[in-house]
DRENMAR-621184 format. One record per atom (N, C-alpha, C): x, y, z negated. Coordinates in pm, whole numbers, padded with zeros to 5 digits, always signed. Example, Ala and Ser with C-alpha at 12.3 -4.5 7.8 and 13.67 -1.06 7.14 Angstrom:
BEGIN
+01319-00569-00780
+01230-00450-00780
+01320-00330-00780
+01285-00225-00708
+01367-00106-00714
+01290+00003-00787
This chain:
BEGIN
+03504-00147+03240
+03406-00093+03335
+03278-00055+03259
+03230+00067+03280
+03110+00112+03213
+02985+00056+03280
+02880+00044+03202
+02756-00014+03251
+02680+00085+03339
+02626+00034+03449
+02537+00114+03534
+02427+00021+03586
+02342+00075+03675
+02226-00001+03721
+02263-00121+03808
+02384-00124+03862
+02422-00235+03950
+02498-00346+03879
+02561-00314+03765
+02641-00418+03699
+02588-00456+03561
+02472-00402+03523
+02424-00423+03388
+02406-00571+03354
+02364-00652+03454
+02340-00793+03426
+02470-00875+03424
+02580-00813+03462
+02711-00876+03443
+02758-00856+03299
+02702-00756+03233
+02744-00720+03097
+02653-00777+02990
+02529-00810+03028
+02435-00858+02928
+02297-00877+02987
+02194-00873+02900
+02057-00894+02945
+01965-00794+02876
+01849-00777+02936
+01740-00705+02871
+01649-00807+02805
+01610-00780+02682
+01521-00871+02610
+01400-00793+02562
+01282-00848+02590
+01157-00786+02544
+01104-00868+02427
+01076-00801+02317
+01024-00867+02197
+00876-00831+02182
+00792-00933+02178
+00648-00914+02167
+00602-00965+02030
+00551-00874+01950
+00505-00911+01816
+00363-00860+01796
+00274-00951+01757
+00136-00913+01730
+00101-00935+01585
+00008-00855+01533
-00030-00866+01394
-00178-00835+01379
-00223-00823+01254
-00364-00796+01226
-00371-00699+01109
-00442-00589+01129
-00446-00486+01025
-00544-00519+00914
-00657-00583+00946
-00755-00614+00842
-00823-00491+00787
-00864-00401+00878
-00930-00277+00836
-01057-00255+00918
-01143-00169+00865
-01267-00131+00935
-01290+00018+00914
-01340+00084+01019
-01376+00225+01006
-01497+00240+00914
-01496+00345+00836
-01614+00377+00757
-01727+00418+00851
-01851+00377+00818
-01963+00414+00906
-02009+00557+00877
-02104+00603+00955
-02148+00742+00946
-02203+00776+00808
-02276+00682+00749
-02333+00709+00617
-02224+00726+00512
-02119+00641+00523
-02008+00652+00429
-01928+00780+00449
-01937+00835+00570
-01860+00954+00603
-01943+01082+00596
-02067+01072+00555
-02159+01186+00569
-02118+01308+00489
-02045+01290+00382
-02001+01405+00302
-01866+01460+00348
-01811+01402+00451
-01677+01441+00496
-01681+01502+00636
-01590+01594+00666
-01585+01653+00801
-01527+01554+00901
-01613+01492+00978
-01569+01384+01068
-01478+01433+01180
-01478+01566+01206
-01391+01616+01311
-01244+01614+01270
-01217+01601+01138
-01077+01596+01093
-01047+01472+01009
-01148+01395+00971
-01128+01278+00885
-01158+01152+00964
-01067+01057+00961
-01087+00928+01025
-01074+00822+00916
-01185+00788+00852
-01178+00701+00736
-01180+00554+00772
-01104+00474+00697
-01104+00328+00711
-01102+00266+00572
-01140+00140+00566
-01120+00065+00442
-01072-00075+00475
-01001-00135+00381
-00950-00270+00400
-01063-00371+00397
-01042-00484+00462
-01139-00593+00462
-01107-00699+00358
-00995-00679+00287
-00951-00777+00188
-00901-00705+00064
-00895-00776-00045
-00842-00715-00167
-00690-00710-00160
-00628-00648-00262
-00485-00619-00256
-00398-00744-00250
-00442-00854-00310
-00360-00976-00310
-00345-01032-00168
-00455-01039-00095
-00447-01092+00041
-00380-00991+00134
-00406-00863+00111
-00339-00761+00191
-00187-00770+00173
-00146-00808+00055
-00003-00823+00030
+00054-00936+00115
-00022-01041+00136
+00023-01150+00222
+00040-01101+00366
-00053-01019+00413
-00042-00964+00548
+00078-00869+00557
+00095-00787+00453
+00207-00692+00452
+00341-00766+00453
+00346-00883+00389
+00470-00962+00391
+00506-01005+00533
+00404-01036+00613
+00429-01072+00753
+00478-00949+00829
+00414-00833+00805
+00460-00710+00869
+00606-00681+00836
+00639-00695+00707
+00777-00667+00664
+00875-00763+00729
+00835-00890+00738
+00922-00989+00802
+00943-00953+00949
+00836-00913+01017
+00847-00875+01158
+00941-00756+01175
+00927-00657+01088
+01014-00539+01096
+01160-00575+01073
+01185-00667+00982
+01322-00709+00956
+01381-00784+01075
+01301-00872+01136
+01349-00947+01253
+01377-00854+01370
+01284-00762+01396
+01306-00666+01504
+01426-00577+01473
+01437-00536+01347
+01549-00451+01308
+01683-00520+01323
+01688-00649+01296
+01812-00724+01311
+01857-00727+01457
+01762-00743+01548
+01795-00740+01691
+01838-00600+01732
+01767-00498+01684
+01802-00360+01717
+01944-00328+01674
+01987-00384+01561
+02121-00356+01510
+02232-00414+01597
+02198-00511+01681
+02300-00569+01769
+02275-00535+01915
+02189-00436+01939
+02151-00403+02076
+02133-00253+02092
+02090-00212+02211
+02058-00073+02240
+01915-00068+02291
+01837+00024+02236
+01698+00040+02279
+01692+00079+02426
+01618+00002+02506
+01592+00037+02645
+01471+00132+02646
+01461+00223+02744
+01350+00319+02743
+01213+00259+02776
+01184+00142+02722
+01053+00080+02729
+01025+00021+02591
+00902+00032+02544
+00869-00018+02411
+00900-00166+02398
+00972-00200+02292
+01000-00340+02263
+01107-00405+02348
+01179-00327+02429
+01282-00382+02518
+01419-00331+02473
+01517-00422+02470
+01651-00389+02422
+01755-00449+02516
+01872-00384+02521
+01984-00439+02598
+02080-00509+02503
+02110-00635+02534
+02204-00715+02456
+02330-00742+02539
+02446-00709+02484
+02569-00746+02551
+02583-00898+02549
+02657-00951+02647
+02666-01096+02667
+02702-01171+02539
+02798-01116+02464
+02844-01186+02344
+02744-01183+02230
+02635-01106+02244
+02535-01096+02139
+02410-01179+02169
+02400-01231+02292
+02276-01298+02334
+02246-01420+02248
+02344-01507+02232
+02320-01631+02156
+02279-01601+02013
+02347-01507+01949
+02315-01473+01811
+02174-01417+01800
+02135-01333+01897
+02001-01273+01893
+01893-01378+01912
+01913-01468+02007
+01813-01572+02032
+01803-01667+01914
+01916-01704+01856
+01914-01789+01737
+01838-01720+01623
+01863-01590+01608
+01795-01514+01503
+01644-01513+01525
+01602-01490+01650
+01459-01484+01679
+01392-01620+01665
+01460-01725+01708
+01402-01859+01693
+01387-01896+01546
+01487-01863+01468
+01480-01890+01324
+01369-01807+01259
+01356-01683+01303
+01252-01596+01249
+01113-01651+01282
+01096-01702+01404
+00967-01757+01442
+00926-01872+01350
+01022-01958+01315
+00991-02072+01228
+00958-02027+01086
+01036-01932+01033
+01010-01882+00898
+00876-01808+00893
+00846-01739+01002
+00723-01662+01009
+00601-01752+01004
+00612-01870+01066
+00500-01964+01066
+00456-02000+00925
+00552-02009+00833
+00520-02043+00694
+00434-01934+00632
+00474-01807+00654
+00396-01695+00600
+00256-01689+00659
+00247-01715+00790
+00117-01711+00856
+00027-01825+00808
+00084-01944+00796
+00005-02059+00749
-00050-02035+00609
+00030-01971+00524
-00016-01940+00389
-00135-01845+00393
-00125-01744+00482
-00235-01648+00495
-00359-01713+00555
-00339-01800+00654
-00452-01869+00718
-00525-01956+00617
-00449-02028+00536
-00510-02115+00434
-00592-02036+00332
-00548-01915+00304
-00616-01832+00203
-00724-01744+00262
-00741-01745+00394
-00826-01648+00463
-00973-01655+00420
-01033-01773+00424
-01176-01786+00389
-01202-01745+00245
-01114-01788+00155
-01130-01751+00015
-01112-01601-00005
-01025-01540+00076
-01002-01395+00065
-01129-01318+00102
-01203-01367+00199
-01329-01302+00236
-01430-01313+00122
-01439-01432+00063
-01531-01452-00049
-01494-01363-00166
-01366-01353-00193
-01320-01269-00304
-01356-01123-00281
-01338-01077-00158
-01371-00938-00125
-01522-00915-00140
-01602-01012-00097
-01748-00999-00106
-01793-00988-00251
-01725-01061-00340
-01761-01059-00482
-01715-00929-00550
-01597-00882-00512
-01541-00763-00578
-01599-00633-00522
-01629-00633-00392
-01676-00510-00327
-01799-00542-00241
-01911-00579-00303
-02027-00625-00226
-02083-00522-00129
-02083-00394-00167
-02137-00292-00078
-02051-00278+00048
-01921-00276+00029
-01831-00266+00144
-01840-00392+00229
-01853-00507+00163
-01862-00632+00239
-01987-00635+00325
-02101-00591+00272
-02226-00595+00349
-02215-00513+00477
-02146-00400+00469
-02131-00315+00586
-02025-00367+00683
-01937-00455+00633
-01823-00499+00714
-01832-00645+00757
-01931-00720+00709
-01927-00865+00728
-01927-00908+00875
-01983-00827+00964
-01983-00864+01105
-01846-00843+01169
-01753-00779+01097
-01620-00749+01152
-01517-00857+01119
-01556-00955+01038
-01460-01061+01006
-01449-01158+01123
-01327-01182+01168
-01303-01277+01277
-01288-01417+01219
-01292-01517+01305
-01277-01655+01258
-01134-01679+01211
-01118-01783+01136
-00984-01815+01086
-00889-01845+01202
-00940-01907+01307
-00858-01938+01423
-00814-01809+01494
-00908-01715+01509
-00874-01587+01571
-00774-01509+01485
-00793-01517+01355
-00701-01452+01263
-00559-01504+01285
-00544-01634+01294
-00411-01695+01314
-00352-01651+01448
-00438-01643+01552
-00387-01612+01686
-00339-01468+01698
-00383-01380+01608
-00340-01240+01615
-00190-01225+01587
-00133-01320+01516
+00008-01308+01474
+00101-01379+01572
+00108-01326+01694
+00200-01387+01791
+00338-01323+01780
+00438-01398+01821
+00578-01354+01810
+00655-01427+01920
+00706-01350+02016
+00780-01413+02125
+00877-01313+02185
+00962-01361+02272
+01058-01275+02340
+01076-01325+02483
+01129-01237+02568
+01144-01270+02710
+01265-01196+02764
+01347-01267+02841
+01461-01204+02907
+01414-01148+03041
+01451-01024+03068
+01401-00953+03186
+01513-00924+03285
+01475-00920+03413
+01571-00883+03516
+01497-00830+03639
+01546-00720+03694
+01493-00670+03821
+01577-00730+03933
+01515-00812+04015
+01588-00882+04123
+01542-00832+04258
+01628-00839+04361
+01588-00801+04497
+01473-00888+04545
+01385-00835+04628
+01271-00913+04675
+01315-01029+04764
+01252-01143+04743
+01279-01259+04827
+01194-01252+04954
+01223-01340+05047
+01147-01344+05172
+00999-01371+05141
+00910-01298+05207
+00766-01309+05188
+00719-01258+05052
+00805-01186+04983
+00766-01131+04854
+00671-01014+04873
+00578-00996+04776
+00488-00882+04781
+00563-00752+04749
+00683-00767+04692
+00765-00649+04662
+00847-00613+04786
+00812-00504+04852
+00880-00463+04974
+01014-00399+04941
+01105-00391+05039
+01233-00322+05014
+01214-00179+04964
+01112-00110+05015
+01088+00028+04971
+01045+00030+04824
+00960-00064+04787
+00915-00072+04648
+01033-00105+04556
+01117-00197+04602
+01234-00235+04524
+01328-00115+04506
+01345-00038+04613
+01431+00080+04606
+01379+00179+04502
+01245+00199+04502
+01187+00292+04404
+01206+00240+04262
+01190+00107+04246
+01208+00050+04112
+01353+00063+04066
+01446+00047+04158
+01587+00061+04121
+01620+00206+04085
+01554+00300+04151
+01575+00440+04115
+01524+00467+03973
+01408+00409+03939
+01357+00421+03803
+01451+00353+03705
+01503+00238+03745
+01593+00163+03659
+01719+00243+03631
+01772+00309+03735
+01889+00394+03715
+01859+00505+03616
+01741+00564+03625
+01702+00667+03531
+01697+00612+03389
+01648+00488+03376
+01644+00425+03243
+01785+00403+03187
+01876+00358+03273
+02013+00338+03229
+02076+00470+03187
+02052+00575+03265
+02105+00707+03230
+02047+00755+03097
+01920+00726+03076
+01857+00765+02949
+01919+00690+02832
+01948+00562+02853
+02015+00484+02750
+02152+00544+02717
+02226+00581+02820
+02358+00640+02798
+02348+00770+02720
+02251+00853+02757
+02233+00978+02686
+02196+00954+02540
+02114+00853+02517
+02076+00820+02380
+02196+00772+02300
+02280+00691+02363
+02401+00643+02296
+02493+00760+02262
+02515+00849+02358
+02602+00964+02335
+02549+01050+02221
+02418+01074+02221
+02358+01157+02117
+02369+01091+01979
+02344+00960+01974
+02351+00887+01847
+02492+00889+01790
+02590+00859+01875
+02729+00857+01829
+02771+00996+01781
+02743+01097+01861
+02785+01232+01828
+02723+01280+01698
+02591+01263+01685
+02522+01312+01566
+02569+01237+01442
+02582+01106+01451
+02619+01027+01335
+02762+01059+01290
+02853+01067+01384
+02992+01100+01349
+03003+01241+01294
+02929+01334+01351
+02935+01472+01303
+02882+01481+01160
+02767+01420+01135
+02710+01425+01000
+02803+01359+00899
+02864+01247+00937
+02947+01174+00842
+03078+01245+00815
+03142+01299+00918
+03268+01372+00895
+03243+01499+00814
+03131+01567+00839
+03097+01685+00760
+03069+01646+00615
+03009+01530+00595
+02981+01482+00459
+03111+01454+00385
+03206+01392+00453
+03336+01363+00390
+03409+01493+00356
+03402+01589+00447
+03466+01718+00421
+03403+01784+00299
+03272+01780+00289
+03201+01838+00175
+03237+01766+00045
+03254+01635+00052
+03290+01559-00067
+03430+01596-00116
+03517+01630-00022
+03650+01676-00063
+03640+01811-00135
+03549+01897-00090
+03532+02028-00152
+03479+02018-00294
+03382+01926-00316
+03324+01917-00450
+03397+01817-00539
+03504+01757-00487
+03587+01668-00570
+03528+01531-00593
+03429+01489-00511
+03364+01361-00534
+03361+01276-00406
+03478+01240-00352
+03480+01150-00236
+03407+01019-00269
+03324+00973-00178
+03238+00859-00201
+03280+00742-00112
+03311+00628-00173
+03356+00513-00096
+03247+00460-00004
+03121+00477-00045
+03011+00429+00038
+03012+00502+00173
+03045+00631+00172
+03050+00706+00297
+03158+00649+00389
+03273+00615+00333
+03380+00554+00412
+03333+00419+00467
+03270+00338+00382
+03224+00205+00425
+03124+00216+00539
+03029+00310+00525
+02927+00328+00629
+02989+00377+00760
+03087+00465+00749
+03152+00516+00869
+03228+00404+00939
+03297+00320+00864
+03369+00208+00925
+03272+00109+00990
+03155+00089+00928
+03054+00002+00989
+03005+00061+01120
+02986+00193+01122
+02936+00256+01244
+03042+00251+01354
+03168+00271+01319
+03275+00260+01418
+03280+00119+01477
+03255+00020+01393
+03251-00118+01443
+03131-00137+01535
+03019-00073+01502
+02901-00081+01590
+02930-00018+01726
+03007+00089+01726
+03047+00150+01853
+03123+00048+01937
+03216-00024+01875
+03294-00125+01948
+03205-00240+01996
+03117-00287+01907
+03041-00408+01936
+02923-00385+02030
+02860-00267+02021
+02734-00245+02090
+02741-00133+02194
+02803-00021+02158
+02793+00099+02240
+02905+00119+02342
+03016+00051+02325
+03138+00088+02397
+03121+00094+02549
+03047+00000+02607
+03033-00003+02752
+02941+00106+02807
+02876+00180+02718
+02788+00288+02761
+02855+00425+02746
+02980+00427+02701
+03051+00553+02684
+03139+00577+02806
+03100+00672+02889
+03178+00699+03010
+03237+00839+03009
+03258+00894+02889
+03318+01026+02876
+03447+01017+02796
+03556+01063+02855
+03686+01059+02788
+03689+01150+02666
+03619+01265+02672
+03623+01356+02557
+03557+01294+02435
+03450+01215+02457
+03387+01147+02344
+03476+01034+02292
+03539+00962+02383
+03632+00856+02340
+03744+00915+02255
+03794+01032+02296
+03900+01099+02218
+03849+01142+02081
+03726+01191+02076
+03667+01233+01948
+03653+01114+01854
+03609+01000+01908
+03597+00878+01827
+03734+00835+01776
+03835+00843+01864
+03971+00806+01825
+04023+00897+01713
+03989+01025+01719
+04031+01119+01614
+03969+01082+01480
+03842+01043+01481
+03776+01001+01357
+03844+00877+01301
+03870+00779+01388
+03937+00656+01343
+04072+00688+01278
+04149+00774+01346
+04282+00806+01296
+04275+00879+01162
+04176+00964+01145
+04168+01045+01023
+04134+00962+00900
+04062+00849+00916
+04024+00769+00799
+04109+00643+00784
+04203+00621+00875
+04286+00501+00869
+04364+00497+00738
+04345+00392+00662
+04418+00374+00537
+04372+00464+00424
+04259+00530+00440
+04209+00622+00338
+04092+00559+00263
+04090+00575+00131
+03974+00533+00053
+03943+00641-00050
+03825+00635-00106
+03778+00739-00197
+03863+00748-00323
+03906+00636-00375
+03983+00636-00498
+04115+00711-00481
+04183+00688-00368
+04310+00757-00346
+04290+00907-00332
+04177+00949-00276
+04150+01092-00263
+04119+01155-00399
+04049+01079-00483
+04016+01133-00615
+04138+01145-00705
+04236+01057-00683
+04351+01054-00774
+04472+01133-00723
+04471+01173-00594
+04586+01243-00537
+04538+01371-00467
+04558+01483-00535
+04508+01610-00484
+04573+01649-00351
+04705+01629-00338
+04773+01665-00213
+04723+01580-00097
+04703+01450-00125
+04653+01360-00022
+04511+01401+00021
+04431+01445-00076
+04294+01488-00045
+04296+01611+00046
+04390+01704+00020
+04400+01823+00104
+04440+01785+00248
+04535+01691+00260
+04576+01646+00393
+04459+01579+00466
+04385+01497+00391
+04272+01428+00453
+04165+01528+00496
+04137+01627+00412
+04035+01726+00448
+04074+01799+00577
+04201+01829+00593
+04246+01893+00716
+04222+01803+00837
+04254+01673+00821
+04238+01578+00930
+04091+01556+00965
+04007+01539+00863
+03865+01511+00890
+03796+01636+00942
+03841+01754+00900
+03785+01879+00952
+03819+01894+01100
+03942+01857+01137
+03982+01863+01276
+03899+01766+01360
+03872+01647+01304
+03790+01548+01375
+03648+01599+01394
+03594+01665+01291
+03459+01721+01300
+03455+01832+01405
+03557+01915+01408
+03562+02024+01507
+03567+01970+01649
+03638+01860+01667
+03647+01797+01799
+03510+01748+01845
+03431+01696+01751
+03296+01650+01785
+03207+01769+01819
+03218+01875+01738
+03135+01994+01762
+03163+02056+01899
+03285+02039+01946
+03324+02102+02073
+03278+02024+02195
+03221+01906+02175
+03175+01826+02289
+03060+01898+02360
+03070+01920+02489
+02964+01992+02562
+02855+01898+02613
+02738+01956+02636
+02631+01888+02711
+02583+01759+02646
+02578+01756+02513
+02523+01639+02445
+02407+01687+02358
+02289+01627+02380
+02171+01661+02304
+02174+01586+02172
+02190+01660+02062
+02198+01595+01932
+02061+01543+01892
+02063+01441+01809
+01941+01379+01761
+01960+01339+01616
+01857+01285+01556
+01869+01239+01418
+01957+01114+01417
+02050+01108+01324
+02146+00998+01321
+02080+00869+01273
+02150+00759+01290
+02104+00631+01240
+02104+00633+01088
+02009+00560+01029
+02009+00545+00883
+02117+00445+00845
+02205+00485+00753
+02310+00392+00708
+02252+00299+00603
């Protein structure tokens, strides 16, 4: 059964990830900008030297990795920071986020401990910039509080008795929710189509230049597994399912080494992968988009 606005919570949950950080920057003042065209230049400078900024950047990188790990097992919902997780992925995602929160605390504590000294170091190395920026430094406690990290499971439920949410309001929200689900489906269709098309065309090109690449096969197999694990319940078109099946059949039992060493086999494979690519190209009414990064 494909996912829609009425059965989505039977298939999984929506999870909102809230991550806060601190940039540690200040706008240049008018005097510092006086030689520059302010209508096109928006100047800023860091409040810390490169060593402490590197500590902050490490937290940013960690946050991006944690969010990226959840994104890899979910589908982006049409709201910032909200993702749909299939039921079998919920436990893994929550365990990942809880573990990330604990590891993140170590990075934040290290930065908090170094915070006061980092201000002193900046004042010594860049006294002019420090004098203009010193009122912009927040307390160490406020600095620590900027780095929040949490998640929340979301659900749109019918209004209870005496609820401020009237049946009419609920109906409007469900109509919006249906639009969001439809948008998710369209995004899934576009992602699958574009990624499969680019990859099959790449394999065909590799056959032409005599350099089949095993990494391309590995990435394609990973993406096909992602279709099974994450996207499958959002595919409600038989023509797309057939196109996916054609791609699977064309690469079954094929590897780059066998193509490089067997010319006849490579010709057969090129015919099969070209047919699979043509099947994808023939899919109507799908808005192509930039494919996922492998």
